[in-house]
C-alpha positions in Angstrom: 0.0 0.0 0.0 1.4 3.4 -1.0 1.4 6.2 1.5 -1.5 8.6 1.1 -3.0 11.6 2.6 -6.5 11.7 4.2 -9.4 13.1 2.1 -11.1 16.3 3.1 -14.3 14.3 3.6 -12.7 12.1 6.3 -13.8 14.4 9.3 -10.3 14.8 10.7 -9.3 15.1 14.3 -7.6 18.4 15.0 -3.9 18.3 15.8 -2.2 21.0 17.9 1.6 21.0 17.6 3.2 22.4 20.8 6.8 22.9 21.7 8.5 23.3 25.0 7.9 27.1 25.1 4.4 27.2 23.7 2.6 24.5 25.7 1.6 26.8 28.6 0.2 29.4 26.3 -1.9 26.8 24.5 -3.2 25.4 27.8 -4.2 28.9 29.0 -6.4 29.3 25.9 -8.4 26.1 26.5 -11.6 25.4 28.4 -11.2 24.4 32.1 -11.9 20.7 31.4 -9.1 20.6 28.7 -6.7 22.4 31.0 -7.4 19.9 33.8 -7.0 16.9 31.5 -3.6 18.1 30.1 -2.3 18.9 33.6 -3.5 15.6 35.0 -1.9 13.7 32.2 1.6 15.1 33.0 2.0 15.7 29.2 5.5 16.9 28.2 5.9 18.3 24.7 9.0 16.3 23.8 9.5 15.0 20.3 7.5 11.8 19.9 5.0 12.6 22.6 1.2 12.8 22.0 -1.9 13.2 24.1 -5.5 12.5 23.0 -8.0 14.9 24.4 -11.4 13.3 24.8 -14.6 15.0 23.9 -17.9 14.8 25.6 -18.8 11.4 24.1 -15.3 9.9 24.9 -14.0 10.0 21.4 -10.9 12.2 20.7 -11.8 15.8 20.0 -8.2 16.9 19.6 -4.6 15.6 19.8 -1.5 17.3 21.2 1.8 16.4 19.5 5.1 17.5 21.1 7.6 19.4 19.0 10.4 19.5 21.6 12.7 22.6 21.5 15.2 24.0 19.0 18.1 22.0 20.4 16.2 18.6 20.2 14.9 19.4 16.7 18.5 20.0 15.5 19.2 16.4 16.3 16.8 14.9 13.8 14.1 15.4 11.2 10.5 14.5 10.5 9.7 15.2 14.2 5.9 14.8 14.0 6.4 11.3 12.4 7.8 10.2 15.8 4.3 10.4 17.3 2.3 8.9 14.5 2.6 5.2 15.5 1.0 6.1 18.9 -2.1 7.6 17.2 -5.3 5.6 16.7 -6.5 4.9 13.2 -8.3 7.8 11.6 -7.8 11.1 9.8 -6.0 14.1 11.3 -5.5 17.7 10.5 -2.8 20.0 11.9 -4.6 23.2 13.0 -2.0 25.0 15.0 1.6 25.2 16.1 3.4 23.9 13.0 5.8 26.5 11.4 4.8 27.1 7.8 8.3 26.4 6.5 8.2 22.9 8.1 4.8 21.9 6.7 6.1 20.0 3.7 8.9 18.2 5.6 6.5 17.1 8.4 3.7 16.1 6.0 6.2 13.9 4.0 7.5 12.4 7.3 3.9 11.6 8.3 3.4 9.8 4.9 6.6 7.8 5.2 5.8 6.8 8.8 3.2 4.4 7.3 5.8 2.4 5.3 6.2 -1.2 6.2 8.0 -4.0 4.4 5.5 -6.8 4.6 6.5 -9.2 1.8 7.5 -12.0 4.2 5.7 -11.2 7.4 2.6 -9.5 8.5 3.4 -6.0 9.7 1.1 -3.4 11.2 1.1 -0.2 9.2 0.0 3.1 10.7 -3.6 4.0 9.7 -3.4 7.5 11.1 -3.8 9.5 7.9 -3.0 13.2 7.7 -5.0 15.8 5.8 -2.3 17.7 3.7 -1.5 21.0 5.4 -2.5 24.2 3.6 0.0 25.2 1.0 1.4 21.7 0.6 1.1 20.0 -2.8 -0.4 16.7 -1.7 -0.1 14.9 -5.0 3.5 15.8 -5.4 4.4 14.5 -1.9 2.5 11.3 -2.5 4.6 10.7 -5.7 7.8 11.4 -3.8 6.8 9.1 -1.0 5.9 6.4 -3.5 9.4 6.7 -5.1 11.0 6.4 -1.7 8.9 3.4 -0.8 10.0 1.7 -4.1 13.6 2.2 -3.2 13.1 0.8 0.3 11.2 -2.3 -1.0 13.9 -3.1 -3.6 16.7 -2.8 -1.0 14.9 -4.7 1.7 14.2 -7.7 -0.6 16.8 -10.4 -0.1 19.0 -11.5 -3.0 17.1 -14.8 -3.3 14.2 -12.7 -4.7 16.1 -9.6 -6.0 18.8 -11.0 -8.3 19.7 -9.3 -11.6 16.6 -10.8 -13.2 14.2 -9.5 -10.5 15.8 -6.1 -10.6 15.3 -6.1 -14.4 11.6 -7.0 -13.8 11.2 -4.2 -11.3 12.7 -1.7 -13.7 10.5 -3.0 -16.6 7.4 -2.6 -14.4 8.4 1.0 -13.6 9.0 1.7 -17.3 5.6 0.3 -18.2 3.9 2.3 -15.5 5.2 5.6 -17.0 5.3 4.6 -20.7 9.1 4.7 -20.9 11.3 2.9 -23.4 13.0 -0.2 -22.0 15.8 -2.5 -23.2 18.3 -5.0 -21.7 21.7 -6.3 -22.9 22.1 -9.7 -21.4 24.9 -12.2 -20.8 27.3 -12.8 -23.7 25.7 -10.0 -25.6 27.6 -7.7 -23.2 30.8 -8.8 -24.8 29.6 -8.3 -28.4 28.2 -4.9 -27.5 31.4 -3.9 -25.7 30.6 -3.9 -22.0 33.5 -6.2 -20.9 33.7 -5.2 -17.3 30.0 -5.6 -16.5 30.3 -9.1 -18.0 33.5 -9.9 -16.1 32.1 -9.0 -12.7 28.8 -10.9 -13.3 29.8 -13.9 -15.2 30.5 -16.2 -12.2 26.8 -16.1 -11.1 24.1 -18.4 -12.4 22.1 -15.3 -13.0 23.4 -13.6 -16.1 24.8 -10.1 -15.9 22.9 -7.4 -17.8 22.7 -3.7 -18.6 19.2 -2.3 -18.0 18.3 0.8 -19.9 15.2 3.0 -19.6 14.4 6.2 -21.6 11.6 8.7 -21.1 10.7 12.2 -22.4 11.1 13.7 -25.8 12.1 17.3 -25.0 14.2 19.3 -22.6 17.7 18.8 -21.2 19.1 15.3 -21.1 19.6 13.7 -17.7 21.3 10.3 -17.3 21.1 8.4 -14.1 23.5 5.5 -13.5 22.8 3.1 -10.6 25.0 0.4 -9.2 23.0 -2.8 -9.3 25.2 -5.4 -7.6 22.4 -7.6 -6.3 24.7 -9.4 -3.9 28.4 -9.0 -3.3 30.3 -11.9 -1.9 33.5 -10.0 -2.5 34.3 -12.5 -5.3 37.6 -14.4 -4.9 38.6 -11.8 -2.3 35.7 -13.2 -0.3 34.2 -11.0 2.4 34.1 -12.3 6.0 30.6 -13.2 7.2 30.1 -10.0 9.2 30.8 -7.9 6.1 28.6 -10.0 3.9 25.6 -9.7 6.1 24.1 -6.6 4.5 25.2 -7.2 0.9 21.6 -7.6 -0.3 21.7 -3.8 -0.2 24.6 -3.5 -2.6 22.1 -2.6 -5.3 21.0 0.4 -3.3 22.3 2.8 -6.0 20.1 1.1 -8.6 17.1 1.2 -6.1 17.6 4.9 -5.4 17.9 5.7 -9.1 14.7 3.9 -9.8 12.9 5.7 -7.0 14.2 9.0 -8.3 13.1 8.1 -11.8 9.6 7.4 -10.5 9.5 10.8 -8.9 10.8 12.5 -12.1 8.4 10.7 -14.4 5.4 10.9 -12.0 5.9 14.6 -11.7 6.3 15.1 -15.4 9.5 17.1 -15.3 10.3 18.6 -18.7 13.5 16.7 -19.5 14.8 13.6 -21.3 15.6 10.9 -18.8 17.9 8.0 -19.4 18.4 5.3 -16.7 21.3 2.9 -16.9 21.7 0.0 -14.4 24.5 -2.6 -14.6 22.8 -5.5 -12.8 25.1 -8.3 -11.6 25.8 -10.7 -8.8 29.5 -10.8 -7.7 29.7 -14.5 -7.1 32.4 -17.2 -6.8 32.9 -20.0 -9.3 35.6 -21.4 -11.6 35.2 -18.4 -14.0 35.3 -15.6 -11.4 37.5 -12.7 -12.4 40.7 -12.8 -10.3 43.2 -10.5 -8.5 45.9 -9.4 -10.9 43.6 -9.8 -14.0 43.7 -6.9 -16.4 40.3 -6.1 -17.8 39.5 -4.1 -20.9 36.7 -1.5 -20.6 34.2 0.1 -22.9 36.2 3.3 -22.9 39.4 1.5 -24.0 41.1 2.0 -20.6 42.6 -1.1 -19.1 42.1 -1.9 -15.4 44.3 -4.0 -13.1 42.3 -5.9 -10.5 43.9 -5.7 -7.1 40.7 -6.6 -5.2 37.7 -8.4 -6.6 35.6 -6.8 -3.8 36.0 -3.4 -5.5 33.6 -4.5 -8.3 31.0 -1.8 -8.1 33.3 0.8 -9.8 34.0 -1.7 -12.6 30.4 -2.2 -13.6 29.6 1.5 -13.2 32.6 2.4 -15.4 31.2 0.7 -18.5 27.8 2.1 -17.8 29.2 5.7 -17.4 31.2 5.4 -20.6 28.1 4.4 -22.4 26.1 7.2 -20.8 28.7 9.8 -21.7 28.4 8.7 -25.4 24.8 10.2 -25.3 26.3 13.6 -24.4 23.9 14.3 -21.5 23.5 17.7 -20.0 24.0 16.1 -16.6 25.0 12.6 -15.6 24.6 11.3 -12.0 25.8 8.0 -10.6 24.5 6.6 -7.3 26.2 3.6 -5.6 26.8 1.9 -2.3 30.4 2.0 -3.2 32.9 2.4 -0.4 33.2 1.7 3.3 35.5 4.7 3.4 32.5 7.0 2.8 30.7 5.4 5.8 33.7 5.9 8.1 33.8 9.5 7.0 30.1 10.3 7.1 28.2 7.7 9.0 24.9 6.2 7.8 22.9 9.4 7.7 24.8 11.7 5.3 25.0 11.1 1.6 28.5 12.2 0.3 28.7 13.4 -3.3 31.5 14.4 -5.6 31.3 17.1 -8.3 33.6 19.6 -10.0 30.6 21.9 -10.6 30.1 24.5 -8.0 26.7 25.4 -9.4 25.5 21.8 -8.9 27.0 21.7 -5.4 25.3 25.0 -4.4 22.0 23.8 -5.7 22.3 20.5 -4.0 23.2 21.9 -0.6 20.3 24.3 -0.6 17.9 21.7 -1.8 19.0 19.1 0.8 18.4 21.6 3.6 15.0 22.5 2.3 13.7 18.9 1.9 15.5 17.3 4.9 17.6 15.0 2.8 21.2 15.7 4.0 24.1 15.5 1.6 27.8 16.6 2.0 30.2 17.6 -0.8 33.4 15.7 -1.1 36.4 16.5 -3.4 37.5 15.1 -6.7 41.1 15.6 -5.4 43.3 15.7 -8.4 46.6 15.0 -6.5 45.3 11.5 -5.7 45.0 10.6 -9.4 48.4 9.0 -9.3 47.1 6.5 -6.7 44.8 4.9 -9.2 47.5 4.5 -11.9 49.3 1.2 -11.2 51.7 1.3 -14.2 51.0 -2.2 -15.6 47.5 -1.0 -16.7 45.8 2.4 -17.1 44.0 2.1 -13.8 44.0 0.2 -10.5 40.6 -0.8 -9.1 41.8 -0.9 -5.5 44.8 1.2 -4.7 46.9 0.0 -1.7 47.3 2.0 1.4 43.6 2.6 2.3 43.8 6.4 2.5 41.1 8.4 0.8 39.2 5.4 -0.4 36.0 7.2 -1.3 37.9 9.8 -3.2 40.0 7.4 -5.2 36.9 5.4 -6.1 35.2 8.6 -7.3 38.3 9.6 -9.3 38.2 6.2 -11.0 34.6 6.7 -12.0 35.3 10.3 -13.3 37.8 8.8 -15.8 34.9 7.0 -17.5 32.4 9.8 -17.3 35.0 11.8 -19.3 36.0 15.4 -19.3 33.2 16.8 -21.5 30.2 15.7 -19.3 28.8 17.5 -16.3 29.1 14.7 -13.8 28.2 14.1 -10.1 28.7 10.9 -8.1 26.9 9.9 -4.9 28.5 7.3 -2.6 25.5 6.3 -0.5 24.8 3.8 2.3 21.2 3.0 1.5 20.4 1.5 4.9 18.9 2.8 8.2 20.7 0.9 11.0 18.0 1.7 13.6 14.5 3.0 13.3 14.1 6.8 13.3 11.0 9.0 12.6 9.7 8.3 9.1 12.6 5.8 8.5 12.1 2.3 9.6 15.1 0.0 10.1 16.2 -1.3 6.7 16.6 0.1 3.2 16.3 3.8 2.7 16.7 6.4 -0.1 19.5 8.9 0.2 20.1 12.0 -1.9 17.1 11.4 -4.3 14.8 14.0 -2.8 17.7 16.6 -2.7 18.4 15.8 -6.4 14.8 16.1 -7.3 14.6 19.5 -5.7 17.8 20.7 -7.2 17.3 19.5 -10.8 15.1 22.4 -12.0 17.7 25.0 -11.1 20.6 22.9 -12.3 19.0 22.1 -15.7 17.1 25.3 -16.2 13.7 23.7 -16.4 
């Protein structure tokens, strides 16, 4: 079930948002029986707190939801969503206390708080529906929430049911929903069509590697989205230890995020030409696995020495980026769960991105703050270029030393995007380690909403 707002005919229960400093003023304006009820309850307006106020017939006539104070709000986002699970089923309308500049964020958080992943077990979804606040574009937020939920569903699905074939099916379904063009280059055809690194990484699996392509829109600037679709990453012959392999169903989080963003773009009808490229593979182990010290050819003609088969995501992205650049897009974006180094630097909540374009960075930073989708700019640091040049081949897929791992991976990808393309790369985590307001534990989108908000300014649409 996709998140939705309440309808205006649903007779909503009024919601009063009260922070630490405004609670007493609100109480003073209420009838004596309400004042007595609130005081007797001991209600404190902390984030996540709620209080039902009964009417004469015993049914709720209003709800108080705590909004904390400025210091507590700085420590999170989607604050009203923290209280939604405690509310009984029904429709609700915010009638006081919510700052106008937070209405969109809190409305989206309320929508996303109803997300559950119930494919394998029965889960209780919140049935507390919000009437869209005044001035909020309800249809737009429902489309954004649906894109986010698509991303979460894809990441949460285990590799047994989300291999390259299933990821292709999900992309095909999305293309059909929006009337987009769709094609796939499969298995050995990757070699004849000159995608040798996608083939090399995926050839050991019993599920054939493939390049998924979607196209939509006939006019406007050209936007190409490239998403890493490694549906499970064993590490290849450089096999991961069990603890590191445990979350590798999420290694297609870049593809999942790109598909969620594509749903938002197409659902909102942005005036642009969209192209989505997803190299979908499983990095498995068998007799024909690619090996350390192998030298692979690439679509761009650059050779790559393999010093770690667990640095496979950049290989499949490289062929896809080279292909995307051939279309001369006005903007090309890649999204990938690429490096542990990015997680060490930023933790699970921040989405680091790399760009040489100050205009893109400025637009992204403003957009991220506006829509509560935090991002952080990282450098394409040219002095580290020598670290990805091994001498025996043009490029090294896993430079030794361990320093600046997210940067050297981004520099590797930039070589394939080329000098003539406006390019930005996101190194995301795609996982919520513990539940937070509007973000249940599990798969999560990162950077997509910030990009959606920034695109009109970046592309001039």
